[in-house]
DRENPA-3360 file (N, C-alpha, C; in nm, 2 decimals, always signed):
BEGIN
1 = MSDAVIAA = +0.12/-0.11/+0.00/+0.00/+0.01/-0.01/+0.07/+0.11/-0.02 ~ +0.05/+0.23/-0.06/+0.13/+0.36/-0.05/+0.13/+0.41/+0.06 ~ +0.24/+0.52/+0.07/+0.22/+0.60/+0.21/+0.15/+0.72/+0.16 ~ +0.08/+0.74/+0.09/-0.04/+0.83/+0.12/-0.13/+0.80/-0.03 ~ -0.28/+0.83/+0.03/-0.39/+0.79/-0.08/-0.46/+0.89/-0.08 ~ -0.55/+0.90/-0.20/-0.68/+1.00/-0.19/-0.80/+0.89/-0.20 ~ -0.88/+0.90/-0.09/-0.97/+0.78/-0.07/-1.10/+0.86/-0.13 ~ -1.16/+0.81/-0.24/-1.28/+0.84/-0.31/-1.40/+0.71/-0.28;
9 = PLPVEWVA = -1.46/+0.74/-0.17/-1.57/+0.64/-0.19/-1.65/+0.63/-0.27 ~ -1.72/+0.70/-0.37/-1.84/+0.66/-0.48/-1.75/+0.59/-0.60 ~ -1.77/+0.53/-0.70/-1.69/+0.53/-0.83/-1.72/+0.64/-0.88 ~ -1.81/+0.70/-0.88/-1.82/+0.88/-0.96/-1.73/+0.96/-0.91 ~ -1.69/+0.97/-0.78/-1.61/+1.03/-0.72/-1.44/+1.00/-0.78 ~ -1.42/+0.87/-0.78/-1.29/+0.82/-0.84/-1.26/+0.88/-0.96 ~ -1.39/+0.86/-1.04/-1.37/+0.90/-1.20/-1.32/+1.06/-1.20 ~ -1.39/+1.14/-1.09/-1.33/+1.27/-1.12/-1.20/+1.33/-1.05;
17 = LRRARTPV = -1.14/+1.22/-0.96/-1.02/+1.23/-0.92/-0.92/+1.17/-0.98 ~ -0.94/+1.09/-1.06/-0.85/+0.99/-1.13/-0.72/+1.02/-1.19 ~ -0.69/+1.18/-1.23/-0.57/+1.22/-1.31/-0.50/+1.28/-1.17 ~ -0.53/+1.23/-1.09/-0.40/+1.29/-0.99/-0.26/+1.17/-0.97 ~ -0.18/+1.27/-0.93/-0.07/+1.20/-0.93/-0.05/+1.08/-0.81 ~ -0.13/+1.12/-0.70/-0.18/+1.06/-0.59/-0.26/+0.95/-0.61 ~ -0.22/+0.80/-0.57/-0.30/+0.69/-0.59/-0.44/+0.70/-0.54 ~ -0.55/+0.69/-0.62/-0.67/+0.73/-0.57/-0.76/+0.57/-0.59;
25 = VCTGRGPR = -0.78/+0.54/-0.42/-0.87/+0.43/-0.40/-1.01/+0.45/-0.38 ~ -1.08/+0.39/-0.46/-1.25/+0.37/-0.43/-1.28/+0.27/-0.29 ~ -1.32/+0.35/-0.20/-1.33/+0.29/-0.07/-1.46/+0.24/-0.05 ~ -1.57/+0.29/-0.13/-1.72/+0.20/-0.11/-1.74/+0.33/-0.02 ~ -1.89/+0.29/-0.02/-2.02/+0.39/+0.01/-2.03/+0.35/+0.15 ~ -2.04/+0.42/+0.24/-2.11/+0.41/+0.41/-2.01/+0.32/+0.50 ~ -2.04/+0.37/+0.62/-1.95/+0.34/+0.75/-1.90/+0.22/+0.73 ~ -1.95/+0.10/+0.68/-1.92/-0.06/+0.71/-1.77/-0.06/+0.59;
33 = RSQRSARR = -1.82/-0.03/+0.46/-1.73/-0.03/+0.38/-1.61/+0.08/+0.44 ~ -1.60/+0.17/+0.47/-1.52/+0.26/+0.51/-1.43/+0.19/+0.59 ~ -1.49/+0.13/+0.69/-1.41/+0.05/+0.79/-1.33/-0.03/+0.74 ~ -1.37/-0.11/+0.66/-1.27/-0.25/+0.58/-1.18/-0.17/+0.49 ~ -1.21/-0.07/+0.43/-1.11/-0.01/+0.36/-1.02/+0.07/+0.44 ~ -1.04/+0.16/+0.55/-0.95/+0.20/+0.67/-0.85/+0.08/+0.71 ~ -0.89/-0.06/+0.74/-0.83/-0.17/+0.77/-0.72/-0.22/+0.66 ~ -0.75/-0.21/+0.52/-0.66/-0.21/+0.43/-0.56/-0.12/+0.42;
41 = LGEAAVLV = -0.58/+0.01/+0.42/-0.50/+0.11/+0.43/-0.40/+0.12/+0.48 ~ -0.42/+0.05/+0.62/-0.32/+0.07/+0.72/-0.27/+0.20/+0.78 ~ -0.16/+0.22/+0.79/-0.11/+0.35/+0.82/-0.06/+0.44/+0.71 ~ -0.15/+0.44/+0.60/-0.12/+0.54/+0.49/-0.15/+0.66/+0.53 ~ -0.12/+0.79/+0.49/-0.16/+0.90/+0.52/-0.33/+0.95/+0.42 ~ -0.44/+0.98/+0.46/-0.54/+0.97/+0.39/-0.59/+1.08/+0.38 ~ -0.64/+1.14/+0.25/-0.71/+1.28/+0.22/-0.84/+1.20/+0.13 ~ -0.94/+1.20/+0.22/-1.08/+1.19/+0.17/-1.14/+1.30/+0.09;
49 = AGVAGGLT = -1.19/+1.24/-0.04/-1.22/+1.37/-0.12/-1.38/+1.28/-0.21 ~ -1.47/+1.36/-0.20/-1.59/+1.33/-0.25/-1.70/+1.44/-0.27 ~ -1.83/+1.37/-0.25/-1.93/+1.50/-0.24/-1.98/+1.48/-0.09 ~ -2.04/+1.59/-0.04/-2.14/+1.59/+0.07/-2.26/+1.66/+0.08 ~ -2.34/+1.63/+0.18/-2.46/+1.73/+0.22/-2.42/+1.84/+0.28 ~ -2.46/+1.99/+0.22/-2.42/+2.09/+0.32/-2.52/+2.12/+0.42 ~ -2.52/+2.15/+0.55/-2.60/+2.20/+0.64/-2.60/+2.34/+0.69 ~ -2.55/+2.42/+0.66/-2.54/+2.55/+0.68/-2.55/+2.66/+0.60;
57 = PEVNVGDL = -2.66/+2.73/+0.61/-2.72/+2.81/+0.46/-2.62/+2.87/+0.36 ~ -2.49/+2.88/+0.46/-2.41/+2.96/+0.31/-2.34/+2.90/+0.27 ~ -2.34/+2.73/+0.28/-2.27/+2.64/+0.19/-2.39/+2.60/+0.07 ~ -2.34/+2.63/-0.03/-2.40/+2.60/-0.18/-2.36/+2.49/-0.22 ~ -2.43/+2.44/-0.33/-2.41/+2.33/-0.42/-2.29/+2.37/-0.50 ~ -2.18/+2.29/-0.52/-2.07/+2.31/-0.60/-1.94/+2.36/-0.53 ~ -2.00/+2.41/-0.41/-1.87/+2.50/-0.30/-1.79/+2.35/-0.23 ~ -1.69/+2.36/-0.20/-1.59/+2.27/-0.13/-1.58/+2.29/-0.01;
65 = VVASEVRA = -1.61/+2.22/+0.09/-1.58/+2.23/+0.26/-1.47/+2.12/+0.27 ~ -1.34/+2.21/+0.33/-1.24/+2.14/+0.39/-1.28/+2.15/+0.56 ~ -1.25/+1.99/+0.60/-1.29/+1.98/+0.72/-1.15/+2.06/+0.84 ~ -1.21/+2.10/+0.93/-1.09/+2.13/+1.03/-1.08/+2.04/+1.14 ~ -1.20/+1.96/+1.15/-1.21/+1.83/+1.19/-1.30/+1.74/+1.16 ~ -1.33/+1.62/+1.20/-1.46/+1.50/+1.15/-1.49/+1.48/+1.26 ~ -1.61/+1.50/+1.29/-1.70/+1.44/+1.40/-1.76/+1.33/+1.35 ~ -1.78/+1.21/+1.46/-1.85/+1.10/+1.43/-1.98/+1.09/+1.52;
73 = PDGPARAC = -2.06/+1.02/+1.49/-2.19/+0.99/+1.60/-2.16/+1.01/+1.73 ~ -2.04/+0.87/+1.74/-1.99/+0.89/+1.87/-1.84/+0.88/+1.91 ~ -1.80/+0.91/+1.99/-1.66/+0.95/+2.04/-1.59/+1.07/+1.97 ~ -1.45/+1.08/+2.01/-1.40/+1.23/+2.01/-1.41/+1.26/+1.85 ~ -1.38/+1.38/+1.84/-1.35/+1.44/+1.68/-1.20/+1.44/+1.62 ~ -1.19/+1.37/+1.50/-1.04/+1.36/+1.47/-1.00/+1.49/+1.39 ~ -0.93/+1.55/+1.44/-0.83/+1.70/+1.39/-0.79/+1.67/+1.26 ~ -0.78/+1.74/+1.17/-0.72/+1.71/+1.02/-0.61/+1.81/+1.01;
81 = VGGADLAE = -0.51/+1.74/+0.92/-0.39/+1.81/+0.93/-0.38/+1.88/+0.79 ~ -0.30/+2.01/+0.84/-0.30/+2.11/+0.70/-0.44/+2.14/+0.63 ~ -0.55/+2.16/+0.71/-0.64/+2.19/+0.64/-0.68/+2.34/+0.64 ~ -0.62/+2.42/+0.70/-0.62/+2.57/+0.66/-0.54/+2.58/+0.57 ~ -0.46/+2.54/+0.53/-0.34/+2.59/+0.42/-0.39/+2.52/+0.29 ~ -0.46/+2.41/+0.27/-0.54/+2.33/+0.18/-0.65/+2.42/+0.14 ~ -0.73/+2.49/+0.24/-0.85/+2.57/+0.22/-0.79/+2.70/+0.13 ~ -0.67/+2.76/+0.19/-0.63/+2.88/+0.10/-0.58/+2.86/-0.02;
89 = RLRAAGLR = -0.54/+2.74/-0.06/-0.48/+2.70/-0.20/-0.59/+2.66/-0.25 ~ -0.70/+2.61/-0.20/-0.81/+2.59/-0.32/-0.88/+2.72/-0.34 ~ -0.87/+2.80/-0.24/-0.97/+2.94/-0.27/-0.87/+3.03/-0.39 ~ -0.70/+3.02/-0.38/-0.64/+3.07/-0.48/-0.64/+3.02/-0.63 ~ -0.70/+2.88/-0.62/-0.73/+2.84/-0.77/-0.87/+2.84/-0.81 ~ -0.94/+2.96/-0.73/-1.05/+3.00/-0.78/-1.18/+2.94/-0.74 ~ -1.17/+2.85/-0.63/-1.28/+2.75/-0.60/-1.33/+2.84/-0.47 ~ -1.46/+2.79/-0.47/-1.56/+2.89/-0.33/-1.52/+2.77/-0.22;
97 = VHYGPLLS = -1.45/+2.78/-0.12/-1.42/+2.68/+0.02/-1.48/+2.76/+0.11 ~ -1.49/+2.67/+0.20/-1.53/+2.70/+0.34/-1.45/+2.59/+0.43 ~ -1.41/+2.65/+0.54/-1.30/+2.56/+0.65/-1.38/+2.57/+0.76 ~ -1.41/+2.42/+0.82/-1.47/+2.40/+0.98/-1.49/+2.27/+0.97 ~ -1.59/+2.24/+1.09/-1.60/+2.13/+1.12/-1.70/+2.05/+1.02 ~ -1.66/+1.87/+1.00/-1.76/+1.83/+0.87/-1.79/+1.70/+0.98 ~ -1.93/+1.67/+0.97/-1.99/+1.56/+1.06/-2.00/+1.43/+0.96 ~ -1.96/+1.32/+1.00/-2.01/+1.17/+0.95/-2.12/+1.12/+1.04;
105 = WPRVVDGA = -2.22/+1.07/+0.91/-2.34/+0.97/+1.00/-2.38/+0.87/+0.93 ~ -2.43/+0.78/+0.98/-2.42/+0.69/+0.91/-2.54/+0.62/+0.83 ~ -2.61/+0.73/+0.79/-2.71/+0.70/+0.67/-2.67/+0.86/+0.59 ~ -2.75/+0.87/+0.50/-2.77/+0.98/+0.42/-2.88/+1.08/+0.50 ~ -2.88/+1.18/+0.49/-2.97/+1.28/+0.56/-3.04/+1.38/+0.46 ~ -3.18/+1.41/+0.48/-3.21/+1.52/+0.41/-3.37/+1.58/+0.54 ~ -3.45/+1.67/+0.50/-3.53/+1.71/+0.53/-3.50/+1.73/+0.72 ~ -3.57/+1.72/+0.77/-3.59/+1.74/+0.93/-3.49/+1.70/+0.98;
113 = ERRRLAAT = -3.37/+1.58/+0.94/-3.29/+1.52/+0.99/-3.16/+1.62/+0.98 ~ -3.17/+1.67/+0.85/-3.07/+1.75/+0.81/-3.04/+1.90/+0.89 ~ -3.17/+1.96/+0.91/-3.18/+2.05/+1.01/-3.13/+2.04/+1.15 ~ -3.17/+1.93/+1.21/-3.13/+1.89/+1.29/-2.98/+1.87/+1.33 ~ -2.93/+1.82/+1.26/-2.75/+1.82/+1.25/-2.69/+1.98/+1.20 ~ -2.78/+2.03/+1.14/-2.72/+2.17/+1.14/-2.68/+2.25/+1.26 ~ -2.77/+2.21/+1.35/-2.74/+2.27/+1.50/-2.64/+2.22/+1.55 ~ -2.56/+2.13/+1.50/-2.43/+2.08/+1.57/-2.34/+2.19/+1.52;
121 = GALAVDTE = -2.35/+2.28/+1.43/-2.25/+2.37/+1.39/-2.15/+2.29/+1.27 ~ -2.18/+2.16/+1.25/-2.08/+2.13/+1.11/-2.14/+2.20/+0.98 ~ -2.04/+2.21/+0.89/-2.06/+2.26/+0.79/-2.15/+2.16/+0.69 ~ -2.11/+2.05/+0.70/-2.18/+1.95/+0.59/-2.16/+1.80/+0.66 ~ -2.21/+1.71/+0.58/-2.25/+1.57/+0.62/-2.17/+1.47/+0.56 ~ -2.13/+1.37/+0.56/-2.07/+1.25/+0.46/-2.14/+1.12/+0.55 ~ -2.10/+1.00/+0.48/-2.13/+0.92/+0.55/-2.01/+0.81/+0.52 ~ -1.88/+0.86/+0.55/-1.76/+0.79/+0.52/-1.63/+0.86/+0.61;
129 = SAWLAPPE = -1.61/+0.96/+0.61/-1.48/+1.01/+0.64/-1.44/+0.99/+0.78 ~ -1.54/+0.98/+0.88/-1.47/+0.93/+1.00/-1.45/+0.78/+1.02 ~ -1.48/+0.72/+0.92/-1.47/+0.56/+0.93/-1.34/+0.53/+0.85 ~ -1.30/+0.63/+0.78/-1.16/+0.63/+0.69/-1.03/+0.67/+0.77 ~ -1.06/+0.74/+0.87/-0.94/+0.78/+0.93/-0.83/+0.68/+0.95 ~ -0.72/+0.69/+0.92/-0.60/+0.60/+1.00/-0.55/+0.66/+1.11 ~ -0.52/+0.57/+1.18/-0.45/+0.58/+1.31/-0.38/+0.69/+1.34 ~ -0.42/+0.75/+1.45/-0.33/+0.87/+1.51/-0.18/+0.83/+1.53;
137 = PVPFAVVR = -0.09/+0.88/+1.50/-0.10/+1.02/+1.44/-0.08/+1.07/+1.29 ~ -0.12/+0.97/+1.22/-0.07/+0.96/+1.06/-0.17/+1.07/+1.04 ~ -0.13/+1.15/+0.90/-0.19/+1.25/+0.85/-0.34/+1.19/+0.81 ~ -0.41/+1.31/+0.81/-0.60/+1.27/+0.76/-0.60/+1.40/+0.73 ~ -0.72/+1.44/+0.59/-0.73/+1.55/+0.58/-0.87/+1.52/+0.50 ~ -0.99/+1.59/+0.49/-1.11/+1.58/+0.41/-1.12/+1.70/+0.32 ~ -1.19/+1.66/+0.21/-1.23/+1.80/+0.12/-1.34/+1.72/+0.05 ~ -1.45/+1.77/+0.09/-1.56/+1.75/+0.00/-1.65/+1.85/-0.06;
145 = AVSDTAAS = -1.70/+1.82/-0.21/-1.76/+1.94/-0.30/-1.92/+1.86/-0.24 ~ -2.00/+1.98/-0.23/-2.12/+1.99/-0.20/-2.24/+1.97/-0.29 ~ -2.29/+1.84/-0.30/-2.40/+1.84/-0.40/-2.54/+1.84/-0.38 ~ -2.56/+1.87/-0.26/-2.72/+1.90/-0.20/-2.71/+1.97/-0.07 ~ -2.85/+2.06/-0.04/-2.83/+2.13/+0.06/-2.98/+2.13/+0.11 ~ -3.01/+2.22/+0.21/-3.13/+2.20/+0.26/-3.26/+2.29/+0.13 ~ -3.18/+2.39/+0.06/-3.27/+2.45/-0.03/-3.25/+2.36/-0.16 ~ -3.15/+2.29/-0.18/-3.14/+2.18/-0.29/-3.16/+2.05/-0.26;
153 = PLRRPGIV = -3.27/+1.99/-0.19/-3.22/+1.88/-0.14/-3.19/+1.78/-0.24 ~ -3.18/+1.61/-0.19/-3.17/+1.53/-0.26/-3.25/+1.47/-0.36 ~ -3.38/+1.47/-0.31/-3.49/+1.42/-0.39/-3.59/+1.51/-0.45 ~ -3.52/+1.54/-0.56/-3.58/+1.66/-0.64/-3.47/+1.62/-0.79 ~ -3.57/+1.68/-0.90/-3.53/+1.69/-1.01/-3.38/+1.71/-1.07 ~ -3.36/+1.84/-1.02/-3.22/+1.87/-1.05/-3.09/+1.81/-0.97 ~ -3.12/+1.71/-0.89/-3.03/+1.66/-0.84/-2.91/+1.60/-0.93 ~ -2.91/+1.56/-1.03/-2.84/+1.51/-1.16/-2.69/+1.65/-1.18;
161 = VAGLTALR = -2.77/+1.72/-1.21/-2.74/+1.86/-1.25/-2.65/+1.90/-1.11 ~ -2.69/+1.90/-1.00/-2.62/+1.92/-0.87/-2.52/+1.87/-0.85 ~ -2.51/+1.72/-0.84/-2.41/+1.66/-0.84/-2.29/+1.68/-0.97 ~ -2.30/+1.69/-1.09/-2.26/+1.71/-1.18/-2.15/+1.85/-1.13 ~ -2.22/+1.93/-1.10/-2.17/+2.08/-1.04/-2.08/+2.01/-0.94 ~ -2.09/+1.94/-0.83/-2.00/+1.89/-0.75/-1.91/+1.83/-0.78 ~ -1.91/+1.73/-0.88/-1.81/+1.66/-0.93/-1.69/+1.74/-1.02 ~ -1.73/+1.85/-1.07/-1.64/+1.95/-1.18/-1.56/+2.01/-1.09;
169 = ALRRAVPI = -1.63/+2.08/-0.96/-1.52/+2.12/-0.86/-1.44/+2.03/-0.79 ~ -1.47/+1.94/-0.76/-1.38/+1.82/-0.72/-1.29/+1.80/-0.80 ~ -1.30/+1.80/-0.94/-1.20/+1.78/-1.04/-1.10/+1.88/-1.02 ~ -1.15/+2.00/-1.05/-1.04/+2.13/-1.04/-0.99/+2.13/-0.92 ~ -1.01/+2.07/-0.79/-0.93/+2.06/-0.69/-0.79/+1.96/-0.71 ~ -0.84/+1.87/-0.79/-0.71/+1.75/-0.79/-0.59/+1.85/-0.79 ~ -0.52/+1.90/-0.86/-0.36/+1.97/-0.83/-0.35/+1.98/-0.70 ~ -0.42/+2.05/-0.64/-0.42/+2.11/-0.45/-0.40/+1.96/-0.39;
177 = LDCWVSDV = -0.49/+1.89/-0.42/-0.50/+1.75/-0.34/-0.37/+1.71/-0.34 ~ -0.30/+1.72/-0.44/-0.17/+1.64/-0.47/-0.10/+1.71/-0.39 ~ -0.09/+1.84/-0.37/+0.00/+1.92/-0.27/+0.03/+1.89/-0.17 ~ -0.13/+1.91/-0.11/-0.13/+1.81/+0.05/-0.04/+1.73/+0.08 ~ -0.05/+1.61/-0.05/+0.02/+1.47/+0.00/+0.15/+1.48/-0.04 ~ +0.22/+1.61/-0.14/+0.37/+1.60/-0.11/+0.41/+1.69/+0.01 ~ +0.34/+1.77/+0.06/+0.37/+1.84/+0.17/+0.38/+1.72/+0.29 ~ +0.26/+1.64/+0.29/+0.27/+1.51/+0.41/+0.41/+1.44/+0.36;
185 = RKDALLTA = +0.42/+1.41/+0.25/+0.57/+1.32/+0.24/+0.67/+1.43/+0.28 ~ +0.67/+1.55/+0.25/+0.81/+1.63/+0.30/+0.81/+1.63/+0.46 ~ +0.72/+1.63/+0.49/+0.72/+1.63/+0.67/+0.78/+1.51/+0.71 ~ +0.71/+1.37/+0.62/+0.79/+1.26/+0.69/+0.92/+1.25/+0.66 ~ +0.96/+1.29/+0.55/+1.12/+1.28/+0.52/+1.20/+1.36/+0.62 ~ +1.12/+1.49/+0.65/+1.20/+1.57/+0.75/+1.22/+1.52/+0.87 ~ +1.09/+1.46/+0.94/+1.10/+1.39/+1.08/+1.19/+1.26/+1.07 ~ +1.17/+1.19/+0.96/+1.27/+1.07/+0.96/+1.41/+1.11/+0.97;
193 = SAQEGVLP = +1.42/+1.18/+0.89/+1.59/+1.23/+0.87/+1.64/+1.32/+1.02 ~ +1.54/+1.37/+1.09/+1.55/+1.44/+1.20/+1.61/+1.34/+1.32 ~ +1.52/+1.23/+1.28/+1.56/+1.12/+1.40/+1.68/+1.05/+1.38 ~ +1.75/+1.05/+1.25/+1.82/+0.98/+1.22/+1.97/+1.08/+1.23 ~ +1.93/+1.17/+1.26/+2.05/+1.31/+1.27/+2.10/+1.32/+1.13 ~ +1.99/+1.30/+1.02/+2.08/+1.36/+0.89/+1.96/+1.48/+0.85 ~ +2.04/+1.56/+0.77/+1.96/+1.68/+0.71/+1.93/+1.66/+0.56 ~ +1.79/+1.64/+0.53/+1.79/+1.57/+0.39/+1.81/+1.73/+0.28;
201 = DTETEVS = +1.84/+1.66/+0.17/+1.89/+1.76/+0.05/+1.75/+1.84/+0.00 ~ +1.74/+1.99/+0.05/+1.62/+2.07/+0.02/+1.64/+2.10/-0.08 ~ +1.70/+2.03/-0.18/+1.68/+2.07/-0.35/+1.57/+1.97/-0.42 ~ +1.59/+1.85/-0.35/+1.51/+1.72/-0.40/+1.37/+1.73/-0.37 ~ +1.27/+1.72/-0.47/+1.16/+1.75/-0.50/+1.10/+1.60/-0.42 ~ +0.98/+1.64/-0.36/+0.91/+1.52/-0.29/+0.76/+1.54/-0.36 ~ +0.73/+1.43/-0.45/+0.60/+1.39/-0.47/+0.55/+1.26/-0.51;
% end
């Protein structure tokens, strides 16, 4: 297994991300498949990328949500590595980005349940990220493109267009996702070199 991967839960998300330099793994939908995939990924750094449902009014279809932390239905929140920098790079690339908590939930939500979860303060909700997190302190990050919101719910004729809008935003994000992986690898190289008492060649590019 690679030292770092992009985890795409759904096949359509994998297609949107497949041009990344980083290995892209289709991990499957929902908590159970995510848990199985997490075991296979082991201690690889994981960047989860895919679509999600927006929770707060300022989050619109096609926007990206970069997680500051991922909250599970039970248990402590998992902090994300390098999220603020990732969000700034995505904004610089011309994408509309929100940075804040993301909630993972065991089922797809809409209607009254979406409104209830919005009260938690999370920006968006998915059904995989919390269960794909590698063991601490392995780097972990999440970028989700919003495909549905309270104003643009799942069960409506326009959901196909909204989904394509989200996937296009995800595709545009690919070079920045690769940058996160490159940074993680550089940090790992510096840490390993410091432990060995060897200063790495700063001219060497890690990709």
